[in-house]
C-alpha positions as CSV (number, residue, x, y, z in Angstrom):
1,X,255.8,155.0,80.2
2,X,255.1,154.6,84.7
3,X,253.0,156.8,85.8
4,X,252.8,157.5,89.8
5,X,249.0,158.7,90.5
6,X,248.1,160.5,93.8
7,X,244.2,160.0,94.7
8,X,243.1,162.3,96.8
9,X,240.0,160.8,99.1
10,X,237.2,161.2,101.2
11,X,235.5,158.6,103.2
12,X,231.6,159.3,103.5
13,X,231.8,156.9,107.0
14,X,234.0,155.1,109.0
15,X,236.6,153.0,107.4
16,X,237.3,150.1,110.4
17,X,241.2,149.2,110.4
18,X,240.0,145.4,109.0
19,X,239.2,146.7,106.1
20,X,242.5,148.8,105.8
21,X,244.9,146.5,104.6
22,X,247.0,145.8,101.3
23,X,244.5,142.7,100.7
24,X,241.7,144.9,101.0
25,X,243.1,148.4,98.6
26,X,244.4,145.7,96.5
27,X,240.8,144.6,95.6
28,X,240.2,148.4,95.4
29,X,242.2,149.1,92.5
30,X,240.8,145.7,90.9
31,X,237.5,147.1,91.2
32,X,238.3,150.8,89.8
33,X,240.1,148.2,86.6
34,X,237.0,146.4,86.4
35,X,234.8,149.1,86.2
36,X,236.2,150.2,82.9
37,X,237.4,146.9,81.6
38,X,235.9,143.6,83.5
39,X,238.2,141.6,81.5
40,X,241.3,143.4,82.4
41,X,240.3,143.5,86.2
42,X,239.9,139.7,85.7
43,X,242.7,139.4,84.4
44,X,244.9,140.8,86.8
45,X,243.1,139.2,89.8
46,X,243.7,136.0,88.2
47,X,247.3,136.6,87.5
48,X,249.9,134.8,89.4
49,X,253.0,136.5,87.8
50,X,254.5,140.0,88.2
51,X,252.1,142.8,87.6
52,X,252.3,146.3,86.4
53,X,251.2,148.3,89.0
54,X,252.0,148.9,92.7
55,X,249.8,150.3,95.4
56,X,250.3,152.2,98.7
57,X,248.5,152.0,102.0
58,X,246.1,154.4,102.4
59,X,247.2,158.1,104.4
60,X,245.8,160.5,106.6
61,X,246.3,164.1,105.1
62,X,247.3,165.6,108.1
63,X,248.0,169.5,107.4
64,X,250.9,169.5,110.0
65,X,252.4,166.9,108.7
66,X,255.9,168.0,106.6
67,X,254.8,166.3,103.2
68,X,252.8,169.3,103.1
69,X,255.5,172.0,104.0
70,X,257.2,170.7,101.2
71,X,260.2,169.1,102.7
72,X,262.1,166.9,100.9
73,X,262.7,164.0,102.9
74,X,258.9,163.7,103.3
75,X,256.7,162.7,106.4
76,X,256.7,159.0,107.4
77,X,254.2,157.2,105.5
78,X,251.5,154.9,107.5
79,X,251.6,151.3,106.6
80,X,248.9,149.7,109.1
81,X,246.1,151.4,110.8
82,X,245.0,150.4,114.5
83,X,242.0,153.0,114.9
84,X,239.1,153.1,112.1
85,X,239.6,156.3,110.0
86,X,236.3,158.6,110.8
87,X,233.9,159.7,108.0
88,X,235.4,163.0,106.7
89,X,238.7,162.7,107.2
90,X,240.5,163.4,103.5
91,X,243.4,160.8,102.4
92,X,245.8,159.8,99.9
93,X,246.4,156.9,97.8
94,X,249.0,156.1,95.8
95,X,249.1,154.1,92.6
96,X,252.1,153.1,89.9
97,X,251.3,151.8,86.5
98,X,254.2,150.5,84.6
99,X,253.0,150.4,81.6
100,X,251.0,152.6,78.9
101,X,248.3,149.4,78.4
102,X,247.2,149.8,81.8
103,X,247.1,153.2,81.9
104,X,245.4,154.1,78.6
105,X,242.6,151.0,79.5
106,X,242.5,153.5,82.6
107,X,242.1,156.9,80.8
108,X,237.8,157.0,80.8
109,X,238.2,156.0,84.4
110,X,240.3,159.7,85.2
111,X,239.0,161.5,82.5
112,X,235.2,161.0,83.4
113,X,235.6,161.1,87.4
114,X,232.8,161.3,89.2
115,X,233.2,162.9,92.7
116,X,229.9,162.4,93.8
117,X,230.3,158.4,92.3
118,X,231.3,156.2,95.8
119,X,233.4,153.4,95.6
120,X,233.6,151.1,98.4
121,X,236.5,150.3,100.6
122,X,234.8,147.4,103.3
123,X,231.5,149.0,104.7
124,X,232.8,152.4,103.6
125,X,231.6,154.5,100.7
126,X,234.8,156.6,99.5
127,X,234.7,159.5,96.7
128,X,237.4,160.0,94.6
129,X,238.0,164.2,95.0
130,X,241.1,164.4,92.8
131,X,244.1,162.5,90.8
132,X,247.6,164.3,90.9
133,X,249.7,163.0,88.3
134,X,252.6,165.4,88.2
135,X,255.2,165.8,90.4
136,X,254.8,168.6,93.4
137,X,256.8,169.9,96.4
138,X,253.5,169.4,98.7
139,X,252.9,165.4,97.0
140,X,256.3,164.1,96.1
141,X,255.1,160.3,95.7
142,X,253.1,161.9,92.3
143,X,255.0,161.7,89.6
144,X,255.1,161.3,85.1
145,X,257.8,160.2,83.2
146,X,258.5,157.9,79.7
147,X,261.2,155.3,80.4
148,X,263.4,157.1,77.6
149,X,263.5,160.3,80.1
150,X,264.1,158.6,82.9
151,X,267.4,157.1,81.0
152,X,267.9,160.2,79.4
153,X,268.3,162.4,82.8
154,X,270.0,159.9,84.8
155,X,273.5,161.0,85.7
156,X,276.3,159.0,84.2
157,X,278.6,160.7,87.2
158,X,276.5,160.4,90.2
159,X,278.0,158.1,92.3
160,X,275.9,158.1,95.2
161,X,272.8,156.1,95.7
162,X,270.7,156.8,98.7
163,X,267.3,155.3,99.0
164,X,264.3,155.1,101.6
165,X,262.5,151.8,101.9
166,X,258.9,153.6,103.4
167,X,256.7,150.8,103.9
168,X,257.9,147.4,104.9
169,X,260.3,146.3,102.7
170,X,261.4,142.2,102.2
171,X,262.8,140.3,99.1
172,X,262.8,136.5,98.0
173,X,265.1,134.3,98.6
174,X,265.3,130.9,97.4
175,X,261.8,129.7,99.6
176,X,261.8,131.9,102.2
177,X,261.9,135.9,102.4
178,X,264.7,138.1,103.7
179,X,264.8,141.5,105.1
180,X,268.2,142.5,104.3
181,X,268.5,145.6,101.5
182,X,271.9,144.2,99.9
183,X,273.3,145.8,96.7
184,X,271.6,141.9,95.1
185,X,268.2,142.3,96.2
186,X,267.3,146.2,95.7
187,X,269.2,146.1,92.2
188,X,268.5,142.9,90.9
189,X,264.1,143.6,92.0
190,X,264.4,147.2,90.2
191,X,266.8,145.6,87.1
192,X,263.8,142.9,86.3
193,X,261.0,145.2,86.3
194,X,263.3,147.8,84.5
195,X,263.7,144.9,81.8
196,X,260.0,143.9,81.7
197,X,258.5,147.1,81.1
198,X,260.6,149.6,79.9
199,X,261.8,148.5,76.7
200,X,265.0,149.7,77.2
201,X,266.7,146.5,78.5
202,X,270.0,146.1,80.4
203,X,271.3,143.0,79.7
204,X,273.4,143.3,83.2
205,X,274.5,146.0,85.4
206,X,277.5,146.4,87.4
207,X,276.5,145.6,90.2
208,X,279.5,144.3,91.6
209,X,280.6,147.9,92.0
210,X,277.7,149.2,94.3
211,X,278.3,149.1,97.8
212,X,276.4,150.4,101.1
213,X,278.0,153.3,102.9
214,X,274.9,154.2,105.1
215,X,272.6,151.9,106.8
216,X,269.6,153.0,109.2
217,X,267.2,150.6,109.0
218,X,264.9,148.7,111.3
219,X,262.5,145.8,111.0
220,X,258.3,145.9,111.2
221,X,256.2,143.5,111.8
222,X,252.5,143.8,109.6
223,X,250.1,140.8,110.5
224,X,246.4,140.1,109.4
225,X,244.4,136.8,110.3
226,X,245.9,135.5,106.6
227,X,249.4,136.1,107.3
228,X,252.8,137.7,109.1
229,X,254.8,139.8,106.8
230,X,258.4,141.3,108.0
231,X,260.1,143.9,106.0
232,X,262.4,146.9,106.9
233,X,261.7,150.9,107.1
234,X,264.7,153.2,106.7
235,X,267.5,154.5,105.0
236,X,270.6,152.9,103.1
237,X,272.9,154.9,100.9
238,X,274.7,153.0,98.0
239,X,278.4,153.9,96.6
240,X,279.2,153.0,93.0
241,X,283.2,152.9,94.0
242,X,286.4,152.1,91.7
243,X,286.1,152.3,87.7
244,X,283.0,151.8,86.2
245,X,282.0,152.7,82.8
246,X,279.7,155.9,82.1
247,X,277.0,154.2,80.7
248,X,276.6,151.5,83.5
249,X,277.0,154.9,86.5
250,X,274.0,156.1,84.1
251,X,272.5,153.0,83.6
252,X,272.3,152.2,87.6
253,X,270.9,155.9,88.5
254,X,268.3,155.1,85.7
255,X,266.8,152.4,88.4
256,X,267.1,154.3,91.4
257,X,264.7,157.0,89.9
258,X,262.8,154.2,88.6
259,X,262.2,153.1,92.1
260,X,259.5,155.9,92.9
261,X,257.2,153.7,90.3
262,X,258.4,150.3,90.9
263,X,259.1,149.9,94.5
264,X,261.5,147.1,95.5
265,X,260.8,143.8,97.2
266,X,257.4,142.0,97.4
267,X,254.2,142.4,97.6
268,X,254.4,146.0,95.8
269,X,250.9,145.5,94.8
270,X,249.3,145.2,98.5
271,X,251.6,148.5,99.9
272,X,254.7,147.3,100.7
273,X,258.3,147.9,99.0
274,X,257.2,151.8,98.3
275,X,260.9,153.3,97.7
276,X,261.7,157.0,97.0
277,X,265.3,158.2,96.0
278,X,266.1,160.9,98.2
279,X,268.6,163.9,97.2
280,X,270.9,165.4,99.2
281,X,269.8,169.6,99.6
């Protein structure tokens, strides 16, 4: 069962920008896991395989943001910080969990949350003040659904898939990265994670029937002392065209809805590839 959890955080001291990278947030997540199951934390740290979680960059809560005014499209996410985050600045951080095993292991952490227990991000102390796990209009990144529900509720007639790539997104192609969100790159990424975690395997999807009809994207570059990552930001609309069986349309729609939890492409455990399906008003 996939969960998209939003942790509301309050830093007790200034967070320098060099500690706001995906690498440091990844380490914070492993610390959270290790606090309830050290063996699991060590295993996730050592694993090089596709991991059953994704993370977002740290987001500053802005009360003037469209996200907090119920906007369907939501505010633009921040994926890098040039300035430190001052103490006392409310923030949020999204963690998605793709299988029940990982969620159940962390249940004790959520149930026994101590808002006065500090967690460390670099030199800063953070308090987790609350956790949102169900959809709210003011926080569309929080949600939960079983895989069976995602599949059952997926449309078998909706032929328009509008995806919003909210943090830099890139795909592995052989030995190198590509930033182009082709149907193969996007939907094969979703299909791989769906088949690995859902228990409802799609042997193949009608990928040859998916065509981009609207593209509004640009590239962004993230660089730190270790590496440089180039990914796309923006929106792409895909259309399902031609004669396609209803079950195949349903599968494609299920994958598009699953994108909220799984993200697409590379480095989703470092805050990249955050993707959300948007519906027209």
